[in-house]
N, C-alpha and C positions, 0 to 999 in steps of 0.2 A: 433523610430522603434526598435523592439526587436532584439535579436542576433540570432534568429532561422535561421538555414541554412547558406550557404556560399553565400555571396553577391559579390564575385568576386573582392573585393577590390575597388568598386566603391566609390567614396568620396561623402559623403552627403553634400549637399549645400542647407540648409534650408531657406536662406534669398532671398528675391526678389531682382532683379536688375533694373537698369534704363529701364523703358518701351521702350525706343527708341532703345536699343541694348542690346543684351545679353553679360554677362561677358565671355571673352574668356575661362577662367578657367572652368566655368560652362559648356560651350559648349564642352570642351575637355572631361569633365566627361560624358556628354551625348553621345558623339561620342564613348567613350570607352564602354558604355553600349550597344549601338546599333551595334557597330563594331564587337562584339562577335557573332552576327547572331542569328537567331531563335527568333527574336523579334515579339511579337504580338502587334498590334496597337489597342487601344481603343479611338475612336474619338467622339467628341461632337460638338455641334452647333458653338462653337467658330472657328472650322475650315472652316466653310462655310460663315462667315460674309464677308469676302473679295469677295465673289461671289454674294453679295447683298442680302443674306438671313439673317435676324436678328437672334440673339440668344435669349434665354429666360431670362438669369439671369445676363448677363454682365452689363456694365455701362449704356448701352442703351437698355438692354434687354426688350423684349415685355411683360414679366410678370409684368413690372412696370406700363404698361399702359393698358394691355389686359388680360382678364380672358379667358383662353383657354377652348375649348369645353371638357366636361367630358364625360366619357363612359356612366354614368348613365343618364345624360341629353339626350345624343344622342339616347339612347334606349327608354326612357320612355316619352319624350317630342316631339311630332310630330312637333310642332312650332319650338322648338330649333333645331331639325334636318333640317327643312326647312331653317332656318336662316343659319346654317352652310353651306349648299349646295349653297345658294345664294352667300355667301361671298367666298366660295371656287371656284365657277365658275368664279368670277372676279379675284381671286388671283392665280389660277393655271397657266395661261400663264407665269407669272413672274417666278414661280418655274420651269416650263418647259423649259424656255429659259435661265435660269442660267447656267453658264459655270464654269468648275473647275478652281480653282485658283492655285497659286504657291504651296500652302500647299498640296493640293490633288496631284498635279503632283509629288511632293517630295516623298510622300508615295509610289506612283506607281514605282518611280525611286528606291526606297530602296528595293522594292519587286524584281524588275528586277535585282538588284545587288545581290540577294539572301540573304539579311540581314533581310527582314521582311517576315514573312510567312502570316498568316491570318490577317484579319482586322475585328474587331468588331466595328460597327459604331451605335451610338444612333441617328444618322441623318436619315431623311426620304427622302432626296433630290436626291439620286442617283449619287451624284457627284464623289464619289470614283470610281465607275465603269466607268463614263464617262471619267475620267482621265486615265483609263487603268489598275486600280487595279483589282486583281482577288481574289477569295476566301474571298469575302466580305460577312460578316453575318450582315444582317440588324436587329438589336436587337428589334427595334421598328416598323419594317415593311417598306413599301415604298409608297409614294404618287403617284406613277406612275401605281398603281393597285387599283381596287375596288373589294369589296367582297359583295355578296348578303347575307343578314342576314336570308333569307328564304331558299334558295337552296344551298348556299354555293359557287356559281359560282364565280370564279376570272377572271376578265376582265381587259383589258388595259384601263387606264385612258383617253388616247387620244380619244378612241372610245366614251366614255361617254361625253367627252367635245364636240365632234362634234353633238352628239345627243342633248345636251343641247343648243348648238348654234342654231340648227334647230327649236327648240321650244321657244327660247328666242332671236329672231333676233335683238330686239331693247334694250335688257338688257345688259348694259356694261359700267357702270359708271367708270370714271377714278379713280384709286387709286395710291398713291405715294409709298406705302410700304405694303408688305404682312407680315403675321406672320410665325414663323417657321413651323407651322402645315398647311400652305398652304392657309389660308383663309385671308380675308382683312376686315377692318372695313367699314361697310355700315350703313347709317341711316336707322332706323326702317321702315320709311315710304316707303322705296324702296322695301321692302321684299315682299309685296303682289304682285308686278309685276313680280316676278320670278316664273317659271313653272319648277317643278322637274319631272323626269321620273322614271319609275320603272325598275326593272332588265330586261335586254333584253333576258335572258335565260328563266325565269319562268314568267315574267310579273307580279309578286306578290311583292316580298320582297323588303323592303327598302335597298338602297345601302349605304355602308360605305366605306371610304377609307381604304385600307388594311394597317392601321397603328394603333399602340397602343395608345389609348387616355389616358389623365390623368384619373386615377382611374381604369384603366383596367390593367389586369395582363398579363405580357409577358408569352407566352406559354412556359410550363416547359421544353419541349424538346429543345426549342431554348436556354434557360438559361443553360441547361446541356451541350449543345454543346459549349457554350461560356466558361463554367468553364473548360471543357476538353481542349480547346485551351490554356487557361491560364496555366493550370497545366502542359502542355507539353512544355511551352515556356522557353526560356533561359532568357527573360526579357519581361516586359510589358511596352509600351510606350503610355501614355495617352496625347492626343492632343485636346486642345480646349474644355475641359469639367470642369465645376465647381464641378462635382461629388456631387452635392447637394442631389440628390435623390438616393436611394439605388440601383436603376436599373443598374447603371454603377459603383457605389462605391463598390459594393460587389466583383467586380473582382479584385480591388486593395487590399481589405481586404484578399482575398484568396491568392493573390500573396505574400502579406506580411507574411501571416501564413506559407506559404511553403518556405519562404526564397528566393523568385524569385525577383531579383532587379526591381525597378520601376522608370521610368523617366516620368516626367511631364512637358509639355510646355503649358502654359496658360497665358492669360493676366489677372492679378488680382489674389486674394487669392482663394483657393479651400478648400473643405472640407477634401481633402486627403493630404494637405501639410505636415503634420506631419508623414505621412505614406510612403513617397516616399524617394528614395536614391538621386535623382537628380531633382531639380526643376528649370525650367527657366521661368522667368516672362518677356516675350517679345513677340512681334508679330509673329505668326506662319509663316506668309508669308515671313519673314526674316530669322527666325531660321531654318526652315526645309530645304530650299534650301542650306543654309550654312552647315548644317548637312550632306546633300548629298555630297557636295564638299569635306567634310572631310573624309567620310567613304566609298564613292563609286566611287572615282575618279580613 
C-alpha cells in the first residue's frame, strides 16, 4: 500500500492466520480501525454462507459448478429466461426463509454502537436489513423485488411467487441447494412443465428479478452514492468478499487512493490483500461477534 494519506497508525498484517481462529494481534488492529468510528462496511457473499446461501468463489463456491444467468441471455433468449424463472421458482423459498447469522447481527450491533455508518452490500438476500441494519445500499439489487422490462413496474417478489404457485400447483421438485442468485439446478426435461406469468401491471412485459445479473452494469447513480459513502468514511471494512470483480474492488481502490484505512475479514485469499491495512483470514461468524465485544461493550 502506498503512503498517501494518514492511516492512523493501523498496523498492517499482510499474512493469513489459522482459519480456525484469528490472531489476537490482528483482531486488536481490526478493533483499532473500527473503534475510531465512521466505518463503512462493504459485504459480500461470504457473509451469508452461514445462513445457508452459498457464495460464488469460495472453496465450495457455486461458480465452480454453475454458470450463472447473464444479462444478455436473459434479455435475448426466451428459453433461457424461462429456464431461469423455473429454477428461481424452486429456489426462492430457500432464499426467503434464510435467516441472518451472527455476522449480520454483529454489523447491526456495530451500527447501534455508533461505530458503523452505512453498509454497501453486494448481496441480494436482504439479510443485513433482516438483522436490523439501516442505511443499507444494495449494490446489486434485491431478490425480494421484481421489475417489468416493458413498463418498469417494481413489485414484491412474494406476490409473484403466489401467482406462480397458482399456475404451477404441481411444479415443485425438491432441491438441496440454491445458488447465490436465487435459482436452483433443475433437469432440462422438467422445464417444459413450468408456466411463467407476465407483469401484473401491464400484462405484457417479461419480468426480471430486481438484481444486477452478470454482464449487466450497476446503475451509475448507485455507484456514485457508494463512492461518496467511502470518501466520507473514516475506514472501510470489507466482509466476506473475494473482491474478484471490479464491482466491489473499486471501492477498496478508492479508499487506498484517498488514504482511508481498510480492514478485510474473509476466509481465503482475495484480490485486495495487498491493498488493505488489516487482513483477518478467519470465519466471519467468529471474528465479527468478537470484534463487537472488543469495541462495543
